[in-house]
C-alpha positions, 0 to 999 in steps of 0.5 A: 881353631875350628874347621867347619867341613860340609859335604853336599850331594846336590840334586842333578838339576842344580847347575855348577853355576848355582852351586858357585853362587851358593858358595860365593854367598857363604864366602861373603858372610866373612865380611859380616862376622868376626872370627870367621876365617878362610873359606874354600869350596869346590867340586871333589877331584879325589883320585880315590873316587870315594865321594859316594855322591858328595861331589861338592863341599866347603870348609870354613875356619873359625877362631873359636866355638863361639865364632862358629855358633855366631855363624850358625845363628846369623840370618845370612847363614840361615838364608844360604843354609836354606838354599843349600838344603833346598838344592841338596838331594833329599834335603838335609839327608844330602848334607854332611857336617863335621867340625874339627878342632885344629890346634896350632893353625892360624885361622886367618 
């Protein structure tokens, strides 16, 4: 399984409602793509306070690298990805992506 982890530093003028809509649009992609599993999104509640401005994030589980590649190339992902880049502070500079292979975990 691959856990796709994305942290976003949204611009201060982007509302929580707009962020929730972006996350909802991402979650909706699961119905379109086999191999796309659990989706979690939200605002950091870390007591460590080490977010460095990356206060929102999401994770998506994929059953294979191919499923992740299919997601990255899907037109709906590109549409929502463009919305994230537009809403992020500094565009792409306000986004961190980390893909973590996780063995022995059921993605769905």
